[in-house]
C-alpha positions as a Python dict, from the first residue, in 0.01 Angstrom:
ca = {
    (1, 'Q'): (0, 0, 0),
    (2, 'V'): (111, 354, -77),
    (3, 'Q'): (27, 655, 134),
    (4, 'L'): (-6, 987, -47),
    (5, 'A'): (-5, 1338, 99),
    (6, 'E'): (-102, 1639, -111),
    (7, 'S'): (-13, 1999, -36),
    (8, 'G'): (1, 2336, -206),
    (9, 'G'): (-363, 2412, -273),
    (10, 'G'): (-538, 2737, -197),
    (11, 'S'): (-741, 3025, -335),
    (12, 'V'): (-606, 3235, -620),
    (13, 'Q'): (-720, 3473, -891),
    (14, 'A'): (-765, 3376, -1254),
    (15, 'G'): (-431, 3386, -1432),
    (16, 'D'): (-232, 3300, -1119),
    (17, 'S'): (-23, 2990, -1059),
    (18, 'L'): (-13, 2718, -796),
    (19, 'R'): (209, 2417, -746),
    (20, 'L'): (66, 2105, -591),
    (21, 'S'): (291, 1847, -430),
    (22, 'C'): (226, 1479, -370),
    (23, 'V'): (462, 1290, -142),
    (24, 'A'): (439, 912, -144),
    (25, 'S'): (543, 671, 128),
    (26, 'G'): (506, 300, 187),
    (27, 'H'): (546, 49, -95),
    (28, 'T'): (631, 315, -350),
    (29, 'Y'): (859, 82, -547),
    (30, 'K'): (547, -87, -688),
    (31, 'T'): (400, 231, -832),
    (32, 'Q'): (398, 251, -1211),
    (33, 'V'): (213, 574, -1268),
    (34, 'T'): (114, 867, -1051),
    (35, 'E'): (-178, 1079, -1160),
    (36, 'W'): (-358, 1390, -1052),
    (37, 'F'): (-736, 1381, -1066),
    (38, 'R'): (-980, 1655, -978),
    (39, 'Q'): (-1344, 1670, -885),
    (40, 'A'): (-1552, 1983, -908),
    (41, 'P'): (-1884, 2019, -725),
    (42, 'G'): (-2155, 1822, -901),
    (43, 'K'): (-1912, 1667, -1147),
    (44, 'E'): (-1738, 1335, -1178),
    (45, 'R'): (-1374, 1291, -1089),
    (46, 'E'): (-1153, 1338, -1394),
    (47, 'V'): (-789, 1278, -1470),
    (48, 'V'): (-580, 1592, -1506),
    (49, 'A'): (-228, 1463, -1566),
    (50, 'G'): (-9, 1162, -1507),
    (51, 'I'): (354, 1055, -1509),
    (52, 'Y'): (517, 714, -1537),
    (53, 'W'): (784, 673, -1273),
    (54, 'T'): (1034, 474, -1475),
    (55, 'S'): (1021, 648, -1811),
    (56, 'G'): (903, 992, -1705),
    (57, 'V'): (645, 989, -1983),
    (58, 'T'): (364, 1232, -1911),
    (59, 'F'): (8, 1280, -2028),
    (60, 'Y'): (-251, 1552, -1980),
    (61, 'A'): (-619, 1619, -2016),
    (62, 'D'): (-692, 1842, -2314),
    (63, 'S'): (-835, 2105, -2083),
    (64, 'V'): (-500, 2163, -1911),
    (65, 'K'): (-247, 2103, -2190),
    (66, 'G'): (-7, 2393, -2218),
    (67, 'R'): (-101, 2526, -1874),
    (68, 'F'): (-20, 2242, -1632),
    (69, 'T'): (306, 2053, -1598),
    (70, 'I'): (355, 1732, -1406),
    (71, 'S'): (700, 1627, -1289),
    (72, 'R'): (861, 1392, -1041),
    (73, 'I'): (1165, 1370, -816),
    (74, 'L'): (1265, 1005, -795),
    (75, 'G'): (1475, 1019, -482),
    (76, 'K'): (1204, 1201, -288),
    (77, 'N'): (900, 1004, -411),
    (78, 'T'): (745, 1337, -493),
    (79, 'V'): (526, 1441, -783),
    (80, 'Y'): (447, 1802, -860),
    (81, 'L'): (167, 1959, -1058),
    (82, 'Q'): (260, 2308, -1170),
    (83, 'M'): (-58, 2490, -1262),
    (84, 'D'): (-24, 2813, -1457),
    (85, 'S'): (-279, 3046, -1613),
    (86, 'L'): (-543, 2911, -1380),
    (87, 'K'): (-907, 2952, -1474),
    (88, 'P'): (-1222, 2949, -1262),
    (89, 'E'): (-1313, 2616, -1420),
    (90, 'D'): (-1000, 2466, -1263),
    (91, 'T'): (-1169, 2500, -925),
    (92, 'A'): (-1194, 2154, -773),
    (93, 'V'): (-1058, 1918, -514),
    (94, 'Y'): (-737, 1771, -653),
    (95, 'Y'): (-633, 1415, -571),
    (96, 'C'): (-304, 1236, -614),
    (97, 'T'): (-320, 865, -689),
    (98, 'A'): (-75, 580, -732),
    (99, 'D'): (-190, 345, -1008),
    (100, 'E'): (-546, 452, -927),
    (101, 'K'): (-529, 211, -635),
    (102, 'D'): (-414, 435, -353),
    (103, 'W'): (-544, 790, -316),
    (104, 'G'): (-457, 1097, -118),
    (105, 'Q'): (-712, 1289, 86),
    (106, 'G'): (-746, 1561, -170),
    (107, 'I'): (-671, 1931, -161),
    (108, 'Q'): (-889, 2225, -254),
    (109, 'V'): (-797, 2462, -536),
    (110, 'T'): (-1022, 2762, -584),
    (111, 'V'): (-979, 3006, -871),
    (112, 'S'): (-1186, 3321, -871),
    (113, 'S'): (-1246, 3548, -1168),
}
């Protein structure tokens, strides 16, 4: 099992930036891919971005391409989500997940216009 702890959320204005962090502990050596999901009020949880630990290959939802960047630090079991040019529609609770099996508690991101 992998434990995940998110940090870095908050309330910002449209156009601002935030960086979310996800620190993993436990059986991290088994993790193949770490993803960020988000869930806005009244909507289903959706994938935002992901990164494969071994190759570093990344993928993004169309809605965030060019604005969000996911990266990892291998030695620190840490994944970052750099979010630039934030929009009100990015407002959601953001979750970090390891292989979509283990999930963090989630962290609120609020973007006001």
